[in-house]
GUFIKE-714351 format. One record per atom (N, C-alpha, C): x, y, z. Coordinates in steps of 0.001 Angstrom, whole numbers, padded with zeros to 6 digits, always signed. Example, Ala and Ser with C-alpha at 12.3 -4.5 7.8 and 13.67 -1.06 7.14 Angstrom:
BEGIN
+013190-005690+007800 +012300-004500+007800 +013200-003300+007800 +012850-002250+007080 +013670-001060+007140 +012900+000030+007870 
This chain:
BEGIN
-014184-035411-046635 -015628-035367-046673 -016174-034912-045331 -017107-033998-045330 -017768-033546-044113 -019170-034161-044091 -019416-034986-043106 -020703-035684-043027 -021828-034676-042795 -022990-034870-043441 -024089-033914-043286 -024620-033814-041851 -024345-034818-041028 -024810-034767-039647 -023769-034182-038688 -022630-033728-039213 -021674-032978-038386 -022219-031575-038165 -021955-031018-036983 -022408-029666-036647 -021196-028748-036641 -021138-027848-037602 -020028-026904-037718 -020608-025503-037614 -020267-024822-036541 -020836-023501-036305 -020307-022492-037327 -021119-021504-037697 -020635-020430-038578 -019434-019727-037958 -018434-019493-038774 -017209-018866-038302 -016056-019823-038166 -016340-021111-038023 -015262-022104-037977 -014549-022130-039330 -013242-022279-039295 -012434-022312-040514 -011925-023732-040701 -012320-024361-041790 -011953-025745-042084 -011053-025762-043311 -009886-026370-043190 -008932-026412-044291 -009348-027357-045410 -008430-027545-046346 -008684-028402-047499 -008550-029880-047120 -009347-030705-047787 -009250-032160-047667 -009408-032622-046218 -010318-032018-045484 -010583-032395-044097 -011787-033329-044055 -011640-034418-043295 -012728-035371-043117 -013319-035195-041723 -014654-035047-041642 -015335-034857-040358 -016509-035819-040302 -016550-036650-039247 -017578-037673-039140 -018880-037160-038561 -019913-038019-038554 -021229-037616-038067 -021241-037355-036565 -022140-036451-036167 -022365-036101-034768 -021134-035478-034097 -020241-034974-034896 -019113-034195-034380 -019520-032729-034328 -019078-032041-033266 -019397-030623-033083 -018114-029804-033128 -018103-028762-033958 -016966-027853-034065 -017465-026433-033842 -016900-025761-032835 -017368-024432-032447 -016935-023379-033456 -017531-022204-033345 -017290-021125-034309 -015882-020561-034245 -015208-020676-033096 -013878-020088-032924 -012771-021130-033034 -012955-022058-033951 -011985-023135-034187 -011435-023019-035600 -010119-023220-035728 -009448-023277-037035 -008821-024654-037172 -009128-025351-038258 -008594-026696-038499 -007832-026687-039810 -006592-027141-039780 -005732-027129-040955 -006075-028211-041961 -005351-028197-043058 -005583-029135-044156 -005333-030583-043732 -006006-031484-044405 -005748-032929-044344 -005950-033549-042966 -006788-032940-042145 -007109-033527-040849 -008224-034563-041005 -008224-035570-040128 -009266-036591-040092 -009900-036557-038708 -011171-036212-038653 -011884-036097-037385 -013034-037083-037408 -013031-038009-036472 -014034-039075-036455 -015383-038565-035973 -016315-039475-035788 -017635-039129-035266 -017572-038844-033769 -018567-038121-033260 -018742-037878-031826 -017547-037167-031194 -016910-036295-031926 -015813-035478-031403 -016355-034084-031093 -015862-033480-030022 -016196-032093-029704 -014912-031271-029744 -014912-030224-030567 -013781-029303-030629 -014298-027911-030311 -013894-027400-029162 -014312-026086-028721 -013149-025122-028885 -013324-023864-028508 -012235-022931-028713 -012368-021682-027877 -011482-020725-028170 -010614-020619-029345 -009538-021721-029422 -009483-022380-030554 -008494-023426-030802 -007981-023328-032227 -006668-023537-032372 -006041-023601-033695 -005361-024951-033828 -005790-025713-034807 -005291-027071-035021 -004607-027119-036377 -003388-027617-036399 -002593-027613-037620 -003006-028674-038626 -002079-029017-039508 -002359-029914-040625 -002139-031376-040238 -002880-032244-040894 -002623-033679-040821 -002894-034329-039483 -003687-033708-038637 -004011-034312-037348 -005141-035319-037484 -005098-036358-036637 -006159-037367-036596 -006768-037361-035198 -008088-037188-035141 -008790-037128-033868 -009877-038186-033876 -009776-039135-032961 -010686-040270-032948 -011942-039973-032110 -012887-040887-032149 -014210-040667-031575 -014172-040384-030071 -015086-039530-029667 -015345-039169-028281 -014229-038314-027663 -013298-037850-028463 -012286-036916-027947 -012936-035555-027700 -012424-034855-026693 -012885-033500-026384 -011667-032584-026417 -011607-031728-027413 -010426-030914-027679 -010781-029434-027535 -010001-028702-026734 -010192-027255-026630 -011319-026825-025717 -011683-027677-024783 -012784-027351-023875 -012308-026428-022748 -013269-025772-022078 -012943-025016-020870 -012194-025919-019893 -011252-025316-019164 -010451-026111-018239 -011236-026417-016961 -010679-027311-016140 -011322-027736-014903 -010829-026971-013680 -010031-025934-013897 -009559-025093-012795 -010733-024269-012267 -010992-024341-010954 -012154-023627-010402 -011989-022113-010478 -010758-021644-010714 -010538-020199-010866 -010969-019710-012245 -011118-020624-013184 -011479-020213-014544 -012888-019647-014563 -013040-018477-015181 -014324-017776-015156 -014752-017352-016566 -014440-018207-017529 -014888-017940-018884 -014006-017007-019685 -012793-016731-019212 -011902-015830-019949 -011542-016435-021317 -011243-015591-022312 -010924-016085-023661 -009497-016621-023750 -009323-017885-023431 -008013-018526-023517 -007963-019411-024759 -006801-020010-025024 -006592-020618-026335 -005910-021973-026228 -006133-022796-027254 -005411-024045-027470 -004758-023976-028839 -003463-024318-028893 -002737-024352-030165 -002139-025743-030327 -002428-026391-031452 -001933-027734-031746 -001200-027695-033079 -000042-028343-033143 +000752-028377-034363 +000227-029374-035387 +001140-030009-036099 +000794-030876-037226 +001006-032354-036902 +000233-033195-037581 +000466-034646-037625 +000421-035316-036255 -000438-034824-035388 -000671-035488-034107 -001819-036479-034232 -001810-037479-033350 -002916-038431-033273 -003493-038399-031865 -004796-038155-031789 -005520-038177-030526 -006504-039340-030584 -006236-040373-029804 -007083-041556-029855 -008362-041357-029036 -009133-042422-028881 -010470-042328-028321 -010477-041682-026928 -011418-040754-026751 -011723-040148-025453 -010570-039339-024857 -009673-038834-025682 -008667-037884-025195 -009343-036581-024781 -008786-035913-023784 -009272-034600-023381 -008104-033629-023333 -008276-032480-023972 -007246-031427-024005 -007949-030104-023708 -007501-029411-022669 -008174-028187-022238 -007355-026947-022560 -008054-025834-022731 -007401-024559-023007 -006734-024012-021744 -005990-022912-021903 -005232-022341-020804 -006061-021494-019855 -005353-020819-018945 -005976-019898-017994 -005185-018594-017979 -005831-017538-017504 -005142-016250-017415 -004135-016238-016275 -004163-017234-015402 -003150-017320-014353 -001779-017705-014905 -001738-018204-016125 -000473-018520-016788 -000377-017642-018027 -000153-018238-019196 -000053-017452-020430 -001308-017549-021295 -002389-018095-020731 -003684-018219-021415 -003648-019192-022586 -002623-020033-022646 -002475-020935-023794 -002088-022338-023313 -002747-023330-023860 -002245-024703-023841 -001677-024968-025228 -000474-025552-025287 +000188-025705-026589 +000762-027108-026744 +000514-027691-027907 +001015-029023-028257 +001751-028921-029576 +002915-029533-029654 +003733-029481-030864 +003214-030399-031961 +004126-031084-032636 +003778-031905-033795 +004255-033340-033622 +003604-034244-034354 +004010-035649-034439 +003947-036379-033099 +002963-036023-032289 +002752-036703-031017 +001654-037749-031136 +001714-038753-030256 +000658-039756-030145 +000071-039702-028741 -001219-039422-028662 -001954-039443-027408 -002909-040629-027467 -002608-041672-026719 -003443-042866-026754 -004750-042626-026000 -005602-043644-025980 -006957-043490-025452 -006971-043010-024005 -007903-042109-023704 -008180-041610-022354 -007043-040788-021756 -006141-040300-022559 -005112-039410-022031 -005695-038017-021800 -005034-037275-020904 -005534-035943-020541 -004390-034945-020510 -004585-033813-021201 -003657-032681-021167 -004412-031507-020571 -004011-031073-019400 -004750-030050-018669 -004374-028646-019141 -004992-027666-018507 -004816-026260-018863 -003358-025804-018710 -002943-024965-019627 -001634-024297-019583 -000453-025237-019756 -000693-026460-020194 +000425-027374-020442 +001123-027017-021750 +002419-027295-021791 +003214-027145-023004 +003826-028509-023318 +003416-029099-024415 +003919-030409-024833 +004720-030213-026117 +005917-030773-026160 +006775-030630-027332 +006315-031487-028499 +007270-032008-029251 +006983-032814-030437 +007550-034222-030283 +006967-035156-031023 +007415-036555-031056 +007279-037239-029696 +006294-036841-028917 +006046-037467-027621 +005006-038572-027754 +005023-039499-026799 +004018-040554-026724 +003413-040543-025326 +002091-040428-025271 +001347-040573-024025 +000582-041893-024120 +000926-042873-023298 +000214-044155-023340 -001141-044029-022644 -001950-045058-022765 -003336-045022-022296 -003465-044525-020859 -004389-043593-020639 -004740-043065-019329 -003652-042211-018678 -002612-041870-019413 -001631-040933-018860 -002264-039552-018743 -002008-038872-017634 -002629-037568-017387 -001592-036588-016856 -001573-035391-017436 -000703-034348-016911 -001572-033204-016411 -001279-032747-015196 -002074-031694-014573 -001679-030333-015144 -002312-029283-014636 -002099-027951-015170 -000668-027460-015086 -000257-026696-016090 +001032-026003-016127 +002226-026955-016290 +001992-028200-016657 +003094-029147-016860 +003743-028891-018217 +005084-029004-018268 +005829-028902-019515 +006452-030262-019828 +006312-030690-021080 +006862-031976-021520 +007778-031719-022708 +009033-032158-022607 +010000-031929-023670 +009820-032868-024849 +010528-032572-025938 +010454-033383-027154 +010869-034829-026882 +010228-035751-027581 +010580-037173-027566 +010389-037835-026205 +009667-037207-025295 +009385-037858-024015 +008329-038942-024209 +008449-040010-023427 +007460-041090-023433 +006879-041205-022032 +005556-041108-021937 +004871-041174-020658 +003991-042416-020667 +004284-043345-019777 +003623-044643-019789 +002174-044599-019342 +001515-045730-019484 +000110-045826-019143 -000158-045594-017668 -001265-044926-017357 -001722-044674-015991 -000796-043751-015206 +000085-043042-015876 +000986-042106-015189 +000213-040851-014804 +000501-040339-013613 -000034-039055-013178 +001095-038080-012935 +000981-036879-013475 +002027-035863-013329 +001444-034673-012587 +002058-034311-011483 +001599-033205-010641 +001737-031881-011382 +000861-030933-011025 +000900-029629-011678 +002257-028957-011518 +002647-028194-012529 +003875-027407-012608 +005143-028261-012796 +005027-029582-012867 +006226-030397-013097 +006705-030247-014537 +008024-030459-014729 +008625-030473-016051 +009174-031872-016329 +008842-032386-017495 +009335-033685-017948 +010337-033420-019059 +011602-033785-018842 +012661-033427-019773 +012591-034171-021092 +013247-033604-022094 +013302-034216-023417 +013940-035594-023351 +013430-036513-024157 +013963-037874-024287 +013870-038677-022994 +013079-038233-022045 +012908-039011-020817 +011883-040117-021043 +011861-041056-020109 +010941-042195-020198 +010315-042403-018827 +008980-042309-018757 +008265-042484-017506 +007535-043822-017562 +007876-044727-016657 +007278-046060-016666 +005807-046005-016246 +005056-047014-016655 +003642-047076-016355 +003339-047015-014866 +002245-046365-014513 +001755-046235-013146 +002620-045341-012258 +003571-044635-012827 +004422-043757-012018 +003640-042530-011561 +004069-041984-010437 +003511-040744-009908 +004622-039711-009884 +004505-038685-010718 +005549-037678-010852 +005188-036474-009985 +005985-036241-008955 +005773-035124-008045 +006852-034054-008162 +007955-034400-008828 +009042-033440-009056 +009483-033528-010512 +010372-032639-010908 +010804-032591-012301 +011667-033805-012649 +011537-034250-013893 +012357-035351-014413 +013344-034757-015406 +014661-034836-015135 +015630-034261-016068 +015599-034934-017436 +016125-034254-018411 +016233-034821-019758 +016976-036149-019718 +016545-037090-020558 +017170-038390-020808 +016963-039413-019702 +016320-039064-018613 +016240-039936-017443 +015018-040845-017520 +015168-042092-017048 +014046-042999-016879 +013557-042904-015436 +012237-042857-015264 +011659-042718-013935 +010568-043752-013738 +010450-044227-012494 +009429-045202-012171 +009119-045125-010683 +007910-045542-010306 +007560-045636-008898 +006585-044587-008448 +006129-044727-007185 +005154-043831-006580 +005622-043441-005180 +006216-042276-005010 +006554-041297-006045 +007722-041777-006898 +007862-041201-008079 +008850-041671-009041 +010273-041373-008573 +011155-042306-008883 +012591-042160-008637 +013337-042444-009937 +014586-041974-010053 +015348-042227-011280 +015810-043678-011368 +015745-044227-012566 +016181-045602-012796 +017088-045680-014020 +018079-044804-014064 +019055-044862-015135 +018734-043936-016291 +019569-044060-017308 +019466-043215-018495 +018651-043945-019566 +017895-043197-020349 +017108-043784-021439 +018021-044043-022640 +018995-044903-022441 +020025-045139-023462 +019443-045716-024739 +018518-046659-024607 +017949-047286-025793 +017195-046256-026627 +016453-045388-025965 +015749-044340-026684 +016699-043396-027393 +017811-043075-026748 +018785-042181-027371 +019427-042835-028593 +019709-044127-028514 +020257-044840-029675 +019285-044786-030849 +018012-045021-030560 +017010-045032-031624 +016880-043671-032288 +017198-042618-031549 +017054-041264-032094 +018364-040724-032640 +019371-041582-032789 +020576-041195-033505 +021689-040600-032673 +021592-040655-031343 +022702-040192-030513 +023880-041148-030695 +025074-040610-030903 +026236-041480-031079 +026721-042020-029737 +027567-043045-029800 +028009-043739-028586 +028742-042810-027629 +029570-041932-028165 +030352-041043-027313 +029453-040060-026560 +028448-039557-027247 +027516-038632-026595 +026742-039336-025491 +026275-040551-025770 +025538-041300-024750 +026440-041597-023564 +027687-041950-023820 +028625-042229-022732 +028872-040985-021884 +028984-039837-022525 +029182-038586-021787 +027987-038284-020888 +026768-038468-021416 +025576-038221-020614 +025484-039230-019467 +025896-040480-019714 +025905-041487-018648 +026835-041078-017513 +027996-040564-017868 +028935-040117-016828 +028320-038995-016000 +027650-038079-016678 +027004-036974-015967 +025886-037494-015066 +025128-038459-015559 +024070-039062-014739 +024658-039658-013460 +025769-040351-013585 +026393-040974-012408 +026885-039929-011412 +027383-038812-011924 +027811-037737-011027 +026609-037213-010242 +025497-037057-010923 +024313-036501-010285 +023670-037475-009303 +023615-038752-009676 +022800-039693-008910 +023584-040763-008147 +024865-040926-008399 +025589-042036-007775 +026697-041598-006820 +027001-040334-006744 +028139-039899-005933 +027738-039184-004647 +026454-039127-004356 +026001-038535-003111 +026199-037031-003018 +026315-036368-004148 +026539-034919-004162 +025210-034173-004125 +025247-032948-003641 +024086-032079-003785 +023912-031749-005269 +022748-031253-005626 +022511-030889-007021 +023498-029829-007474 +023743-028847-006640 +024668-027761-007003 +026082-028294-007215 +026553-029147-006305 +027902-029701-006444 +028003-030626-007650 +026919-031376-007913 +026930-032263-009075 +027011-031466-010369 +026276-030355-010458 +026337-029525-011664 +027727-028929-011844 +028352-028520-010761 +029714-027983-010853 +030672-029043-011370 +030526-030276-010868 +031402-031363-011318 +031155-031699-012783 +029896-031686-013190 +029576-031985-014594 +030154-030913-015505 +030094-029667-015093 +030627-028574-015914 +032138-028659-016083 +032805-029379-015197 +034256-029560-015305 +034638-030781-016123 +033634-031552-016556 +033941-032728-017374 +034547-032296-018701 +035560-033036-019202 +036246-032601-020420 +035400-032662-021681 +034511-033653-021771 +033727-033834-022992 +032392-033107-022859 +032341-031863-023342 +031107-031086-023311 +030418-031180-024676 +029100-031051-024682 +028334-031145-025928 +027000-030449-025720 +026326-030073-026813 +024984-029493-026668 +024025-030438-025953 +024177-031743-026190 +023300-032716-025545 +023525-032746-024034 +024777-032659-023619 +025067-032611-022188 +024546-031317-021580 +024656-030226-022319 +024146-028951-021831 +022638-029003-021634 +021944-029720-022505 +020498-029870-022343 +020166-030609-021055 +020967-031582-020708 +020792-032302-019446 +020968-031360-018265 +022029-030569-018307 +022297-029623-017223 +021213-028554-017131 +020781-028053-018276 +019760-027001-018269 +018453-027491-017666 +018086-028740-017935 +016831-029267-017391 +016879-029369-015873 +018095-029436-015331 +018267-029467-013870 +018306-028048-013314 +019084-027186-013961 +019203-025797-013491 +017867-025074-013489 +017043-025353-014494 +015795-024621-014670 +014634-025194-013861 +014912-026217-013063 +013856-026834-012267 +013402-025911-011148 +012093-025750-011022 +011523-024967-009922 +011008-025864-008799 +010571-027047-009117 +010026-027966-008100 +011091-028869-007497 +012300-028834-008062 +013314-029790-007666 +013188-031058-008496 +014276-031767-008694 +014284-032951-009535 +014088-034212-008694 +013647-035274-009353 +013525-036567-008675 +014921-037027-008271 +015037-037589-007078 +016333-038086-006587 +016148-039498-006035 
């Protein structure tokens, strides 16, 4: 149901079975997929493409111009996948031409109240952002990452898949896949073993990743020497390769 007091500009494309509450504003360059639920007092600007089955709660601001002072009104975009939940007062901004002009969010994510996704961020799928978690511009977040409440992530940082960031952490460098991080600035605090178990990683795979973690963080090796030692480990797997790739591809350096 679309409430008669919702403001939907001509040109906006609204899918089937979409619910839109009163005093919500949807701009003309917005596409909303089927079965979305949009509460009252929501602003959706664009160009933005929002997939199916998303839930957007009151006072959220989705697809707005970014806060980068270099932004000068260029036509940038926001792309959101399916089945995400954006709780009260979430803010998600479009990209800038200094990057790829796109902010992109995958599917099945939960963004709790007052979370912020800045310009040019790439967020995977099945992630959880707890209350007041904020990621600055150009941050990449891998699948199944959990970012705790009040966390701040510096621009251009990468948060690896299946990682866990404890509440109030300050992320100034990249967090490798599977790693738990905490502190200001954040430091590694072991492997997210419990999370990996919940997501179906078998015991042998988790043990292999644990051994690699110890090589990287417990033996006093440089990153380069640790990667060489990990590559010589007998038990190789795609999951271990993902751990190594998240380290190799780091531009800011990893937390140590």
